[in-house]
N, C-alpha and C positions, 0 to 999 in steps of 0.2 A: 302542415298545408304547403303544397308545392307553388313556388313562385313561378308562375307562367312567363313571367317577362324573361327569365333564363330559359325557357324552352320555347321559343318563337316558332321552331320547326313543327311542334306538336299542334298547336293552335292552326298554324297555317294548314297543316294536313287534314285537320278536322273541317276547316272553313272550305277547303277545295275537295273535298272528299277523296284524298289522294289514297292510292294503293300501295305505295312504297314508301319506306321511312329508313334511313341509315344515320345511327351514330356512331362515328369511329375517331379515334386518336385523342390527343391530350386535351383540346378544348371540351369535348363532351365528358372525359374522365374526371377533369375539375368539378362539372356540374354535378356528377353523379357523387363525387366525394363529399361536397357540400350539402346535396339533398339527403345523403345517407341512402341512396339508391336512384332506380330509375323514377322519373315523375309518373305518380299513379296515373296521370291522366293519360298516358300512352296506352294503357289497357281499355282505353274506352274507342278508340279507333278501330272499330270492329269492321272497318272495309278492309284494312290493310291485308295484302296477300303476300308482301315482302317486308320481313322486318330484319334489321342487322343492326346488332349493338358489338362492336369489336375493338380491341386495342385498348381497353378502359380498366385497368387493373383494379380499380376502385369497386367495381362491380363483383360482389361477391355471392349475390342470391337473385333469384327472379320471383316476384311475388305471385301467388297463386291465381290473381285476377288475370294472369296471360290466358286462361281457359275461356275468356270472353273473345278471344280474337279468333273465332271459328272459321275466318275465311283465310287464314295464313296458309300460304303453299310453301314459303321458305321463310325458316327461322335459323338465322346465321348469329350465333353468340360465342365466336371465337375469340381467342387471345385475350380472354379476361382472367379473373380469377375465382370464377365460379366454385363454390364447395357442393353445392347440390342443385338439382332440378327438381320442381314440384312434381308429383306424380300426375297432377292434374293435366301435363302436356298430354296426355293420351287422350284428352278431349278435342284436341286440334284435329280433326277428322279430315279436313282437307289438306294437310301437311304432306309434302312430298320430299322436302330437303331439311334436313337437321343437321346442323353443324355447330358441334359443341367442344371443337377441338382448342387444345391448348390452353386447359383451366386446371383446377385443382380437384376433379371430381374423383372421388374414391368408389363412388357406385352409380349406377344408373337406375332410374324409376322403373317399375315395373309398368308403368303407363305407356312407355314407349312401344311395348308389343301391341297396344291398341290403335297403332296408327296404321289402317289399312291402306293408306294411299302413298306411303312412305316409299320412296325409291333410291334416295340416297342418304346415308348415316355416316357421319364423320364423328368419331369420339377419340381421335389420336391425340396422343401429348398429354395424357392424364395420369390417374394413378388407380386405374380400374383394376381389379383382381377377377373379375368375373364379368359374364354378361348374362343378362336375365334370361331365364327360361321362357320360352314362348314366342321368341323372334320370328319363328316359322309363320305366326299370324300375320307377320308383314309379308304378305305374298308377291307384293310388287317390289321388293328391295332388289336392286340391281347393282348396287355399289355400298360396300362396307369398308371403312377404314378403321380399324382398331390399333394402329401401330402406335408404339411408344407408350406402352403401359406396362401393367405387371401381371397380365393375364396368362393363367398356366393350362388353359384348355376350351374348348368351346362346349356350349350346352350339349346336354345329350341327345336332343331332340333337333339340332342344329342341321344335321346332315339328312335333309328329306327332299323328297320331291316337290314338297308345296314352296321351296325355295326355287322353283323352276325359272325365275328370272335373273338370278343372281349371276352376274357376269365378273364382276371384280371384288375381289377380297384382298385386303391389304392388312396383314396382321404382324408385320416385321417388328423386330426390338420389344418382344415380350419374354415370357418364360414358359411357352407352349412346349410340352413335353410329349405330345401325343397327336398324330394325325389319323383318324379312322379311314379304314378301307371304304367305309359309307360316302367318302367325297365323291366318289363317282355318280352319285345320286344327284349333285349339284350339276345339273346336265348342261346348262348355259354357260358355265364357268370359262372364263377367256382370260383372266390374270389372276394368278395366286401368288402371293408374295408372304412368304414364312422365313425370310432371313432373320439371322441374330435370333434364334431361339434356342429351345435345349432338345429338339428332336434328336433321335438315335436311329430311327427309320422313317422311309418314305414308302407307303404302301404302293404296291405294284398296281392296285386298282386306279390309282391317279390317272394311268394311261388309258383309261376308260372315259376320261372326260374328252369326247370328242372335239369340243370347240376351243381347248386350251391353246393359248398361243404365246402366254409369257409366264414362266415360273421362276421364283427366286427362294433358293434355300441357303444362299452363301452364309458362312457363320454359324452353322450347326454341326456338332462332333457325330457325325453318322457312323455306325458300325461297319456298315459297307464303304471301306475306304476308296475304292474305285468311285464309287457313286458320289462321294464326298469331293473328289478331285474333279468330276464331271460337274457338280453343281458349282464349283468356283470358277469354271471356264468354258463351259460347252452352252450351246444354243438349247432352247426348249426341246426341240424336234428329236435331238441325240439324247436328251436325259429320258424323254417319254419313250424313245425305241428301246433304250436299255432296261426301263422298268417293265416294258411290255414283255422284253424278251426273257427277264427275270422271272417275271409271273409265269412264263410257260414252262420255264425249267423247273420251277416249284412244283407245278401241277405233277410232274413226272416223279418228285420226290416224296409225293404224299402216301405211297403205299396203298393199294387197293382201290384208289381212286383214278389211277392213271387211264385204265379202258374207259370208264365213265366220262373222264375229261376228254378223252379222244373223240368219244363217241358224241358228246357234247358239242365239240369243235366241228366234227364232221356235219353233224345237223346244221349249225350256225352257217358253214360253208355252203350247204344244199339251199338253206333259206336264201342266202345272198345270191346264189345263181338264180334261183327262181325269179328272184326280184329282178335281177340284171336283165333275165329272158323277157320279162313283162316290159322292163324299160326299152329294151332293144326295138320290141314291137311298135312303140311310140315314137321312135327316133326320127323317122321321115316326117311325121307331122309336125314334131316339136322343132325339126330343123328350121322351117319356115319362119318360126317366132324368136328365133335365137338372136339375141343381143351378144355382139362381139367386142370385146376389150383385149387390145393387144399390148404388152407391156415391153418397153425397151430398156434395156439394162444399160447403167452408167458407162460401163466399158464399152459399148456400142456407140458411144456419142461423145467424141472429144470436146464438144461444147456444151456438154450438159451442164445445168446450173448447179452452183453450190452455196448453200446459206449457212454463213458463220454465225454462231450464237454467242453472246458475251455472256460471262458468268453472272453479270449484275440481274439478268432476267430472273435468275432462281427465286428471288424474293417477291416478284412482283405477277409474271405471268410465263412460268418456265418451259412449257411443253408447246412444241412446233413440229407439225410434219408439211411437206410440200410435195408437189409434182407439177408437171407440165402435160396438158392433155391437147392432143390434136386430132382433127376429123369433126369436131363439133360445128355442125351447120347452126350459125346464128342469124344467116342472112336470111332464109325464107320466111315470108310471111310474119306471123308471130311468135318465131321461135326464141328469139331475145328475150321478149317479155315472158313466155313461158319459163326460161330458164331462170329468170330473175325472181318470178313468182314463186318457183320450186325452191330457190335459194332461201326466200324469207320464209318459207313452211318450215323447212329444217331448222332455221333459226329458233322459230316459235317452238317446235315441237321437241326434235332431238337434241337442239342445244339448249334446251331450258330459258329460252329469250334471252340467249346469249350468257347466261349465268353459268352454263357447263362449258360453252366452246363457242368459237366465233369463226364465221368462214369469211375469206377475202379471195376476191378474184381479180385478175390483172390482164391485160392484153402484153404478150411477151415481147411483140416488137416495139413496146415503149418502154420496157424495162433496161435499165443499165447495170449491168452485172460488173463486179459481184456484189451480193446482197449480204446484209449484216441485220440480224435481229437484236435489238439493243434496247436500252432505256434511257430516258431524258427525263429532266425536270419539266414540269409544266409549263414554265415560262419559256423554254428553250426549244421545246418541241415546236417545230412549224409545218404545217401541213396544208396542203389546197385540198380542201375537203369537196366532196362530189357537188358540183353544183356552185361552190363558193370560191371566193377568193383567198389568197394565202393568209393565214392568221396563226398564232400560238394556240397551243392546246387550251390555255387558260381562256382566250378570246373566244375560242369555239365553243367551249362548253357555256361560257356567259351567254353567247348568242341562243344557243339551243334552249337554254334555260328560259330567256326572255321569250321566245318563240313559244315554248310550252306554255308558258304563262298567258300570252296572247290566246293561244288556241283554246285553253280553257274558257276563257273570258267569251270568246266569239261563240263558240260551239256548245258552251255550257257542259263541257265533258268531264267525267269523272276521271277517265284514263287519258292518258296522252299516246300518241302514236309515233311511227318512224324512229328517229334517232333518239328523239327525246326520252324514251321509255328505258334507255341504256345508261343515262349519266349516272345513276345512283351506284353503278358498279365501280365507278372510278373515285367516289367520294372519300377524301381522307388520304388518298396515296401521295406518297411524296414523289415516286417516280413513275413514269407511265411508258407502257412498251410500244414499240414500233419497229416496223421493217424500214429500213435505209437503203438507198442504192448507191452505186459508186460515186455518184456526184455529191452525196450527202441529203439528197432529198427523202423527206418521209412519204412513202408509197403506201404504208398502211399503218393505221392506228387503232388496234384491237382493244376493247370491244365496239369502239364507236366507228369509225368509217375507215374508206378506202381514201385513196388520193384523186384526184380529178386527171392527174399525168397519166396513169396507167389504166382509166376505166375502158372496161370491153364495150364494144360496138357491135352492129350487125357484121362490120368489115373484118371482125377479128377472127384470126384463123388458128392462133395457138393461144391456150389461155394458161397463166401459172396460178395455180390454187394454193391457198394456205389455210392451214386450222390452227388456231391457238387454243389453249385452255390453260387453266389454273389447277385442274382436277387430276389428269394424269395423260400419259402418252398414249395409252391406249385408247382414251376418249377421242383424241385428235384422230387416231386411225379409224375407229368406228365410225366418226362423222365424215371422215374423207372417202371410206369405203361407201356410205350410204350416198354421198354427193356423186360420186363417179357412176354409181348404179342408176342413180335419177338422171344422170346426164345420158347414159346409153340408154334408158327408156325414153327421153325426150327426144335423141336423135333419132331413135327407130320410128318414132311417132312422125318426125318432121320428113323421114325418107318415105314413108308410106303414104304420105299426105303430101303431095308435091305442090306446095303453095307458092304463089309469086314471091320472087325476092323482094324484100320491102326495102325501105329507105331509112338511113339514120335521120332524115331531116337536116344533114349537115353537108348539102351541096353534093351529094352524090349522084345526082341525075335521076331519070326516070326509073320506074320499077322494070326489071328484067326477068324473064323466066329463070328459075334456079338452074344453073349447070348441072349437067349430068353427073359430073365429078363430084357434086356436093351431095348427092342423094344416097351415097353408101353411109349407112348406120354405123360402120366400124370405127371405135375410138382408139386412138394410141396414146398410151400413158407412158410418159418418159420418167424414168426414176429421177428423184432428187435427193442429193445427201445434205445432211445439216451435220456441221462438225463445230467443234469448240475452237478456241481461239488459238490452240495449239495444233490445230488440224486435224484432231483425233475424232473418228467417226462416233456421231452420237445416235443417227437412225438414217435410214435410207427407205424411201416410201416410193411405190410399192414393195413389200419384200414378199417372198414365197409365202409367208403366213396371212399377208393382207387379201383383200377381194377374195374371201375364200367362204363367205357366207352360203347357206343353202339355197341359192336362187337358181331354180331348174332351167331358165331360159338365157341365164348368162355363161358365155364362154370366155374364160381368160386363158390368153395363150402367152406362154412365155418363151 
C-alpha cells in the first residue's frame, strides 16, 4: 500500500483536479526506490493531460494501469532506467507526445502503432534494434527521434504517403545500412539526420523531397567518395543538387530507358509550363493580395545584432533563432492586441503550450547589445517580469504558484491560465535559460516570461524576435517562419483597415489618424546571427531555406 504522505503531489492533484503532474530528480527517485515504483494512486488521476517522470533511475517499469489515463496528451518518461513499456500504452488515444528517451529499452510495444493522435515520438538513447511494423498507422506523426540506438533499418512499410506529415526524422548514431529510394514518399520531410550509421549509398530519389531543408549524413562510409566529401562539408542544397544531377545521369546509363526517360521529362516540363501559364493568368488578381517580406542580409547592416550562445545551454534549452522585424504597424487601433492574441495562439497550438518552443518579442530600441543566451541558477536569475517588480526566478515561480492556487479557489477552475500553466516545464531544473543584455539584465526567461524592460508597445517600430526550444533547431525555424507569416497577415489587415491610431495608456496623448507611412504592409526582416563563445557561427536567420513555405500570397524578397 502506498504511503500517501510521501506523495502529497498526487493527493493535491486529485483534490484540485489538476491536469499536469511532474516528478523529476533525486527527491522523487528516492520515493520511487523506497516504494518499489510509482505510487499506484497516480493512475487514478484520470484528468491528467501532461505527466512527466524523469531523471529517476530507480524507475524500471510502468504499470499497466497507465491505460486508465485516457486524457493524457503528453507522456514524458525520459532519463530513467525503464526496461519495458506496457503494450496498453496504445489505449492512450489522446496522446500526442511520447518521450521515452534515455532509458534501457530494447524493444518498443506494438501498442505504440495504435496512437492515432501521436505527433512526436522520441525513443533516442536506448538499446532498440528494430522499430515496430505499423508506425504508418500514426498518420499525424511529424517528429521522430530514434537516434543513439542499435537500429539497422526502417520497417518495410515505413516509406509511405500515409506518413504525409512527417517533417523531422532523426536517426543518427545507429547501424542503419540502407535508405530506400521510396524516401521521396515522405513529402513533408524537412529534416533528415542519418549521420554516423552504416550507409554506403544515398538514393538520388532523396532530391525529390521538395521540402528538405536540412540533411545530415556525416560519418557514413559512402561508395561515392565525392558525395562522402560533400556530406562532411557542404550545405543541404549542394548535396541535393548533386543527387539530382547524378539521378539524371543514371537515367542515361540504363540502356533502353533513355528515350522513355527523356519523354517523361519532356512531359513533366510541358505539364509545368501549362501550370505556369494558368498561374500567370491569375497573377494580376493575386498581386492585389500579396504580402511582402523583404530580408536584409547581415552584411548589409554593420549594426546588425549578434547573439552569443553559451555552451551551458546545451543541457537546458539548447536551440535559439532570432531576427529583427521592421515595418510592423502596432499603433493603429487594435493592432497590438491582435498581434499578442496571435502570439498566444501560436504558443498554444504550434508550440504545444510552450512544451515544444517559446516565442519572445522585444522593442529593439530598449535592447542593450550585445546579447548573451546563457543559463543561471534559479536563485541568481533576476528578472523584471511583465507587470511585476524585479525578483529572482525562485521568487517569481513561488508568486506564480501562489497566484495559481488563489485562482483555483476563487474561480473553482480545474485548469490554470496565463503563465501559471507553464510552471511545470521548469520543475526540477538546476539551471534556468535566459537572454541577457550588455548590462547583465535578463530580458527573457523562457519558457516563462519576457522582461518589462524591453516590452513592446504601440509605439514600437522595430521588434526583436526570439524562439527557443529544447526539441531542435528546425523547430525554432518553423515557429519563427509561422510567426513572421502571421505578422505579415496582420500587417496587411491593418493596412487595409485604416483604424485610428490607439494609445498605450501611458501618456502618449490623444488618438491620431494613422500616418500614411504606416499603412504599408511590407515587413523588413533583418538577419540575426547566433554564435558560440569563440565567435563561430551557429545559425543565421532567416537563411535562403527559411520562409520558403508554400504560401501563394507571400513574396519574400532577398
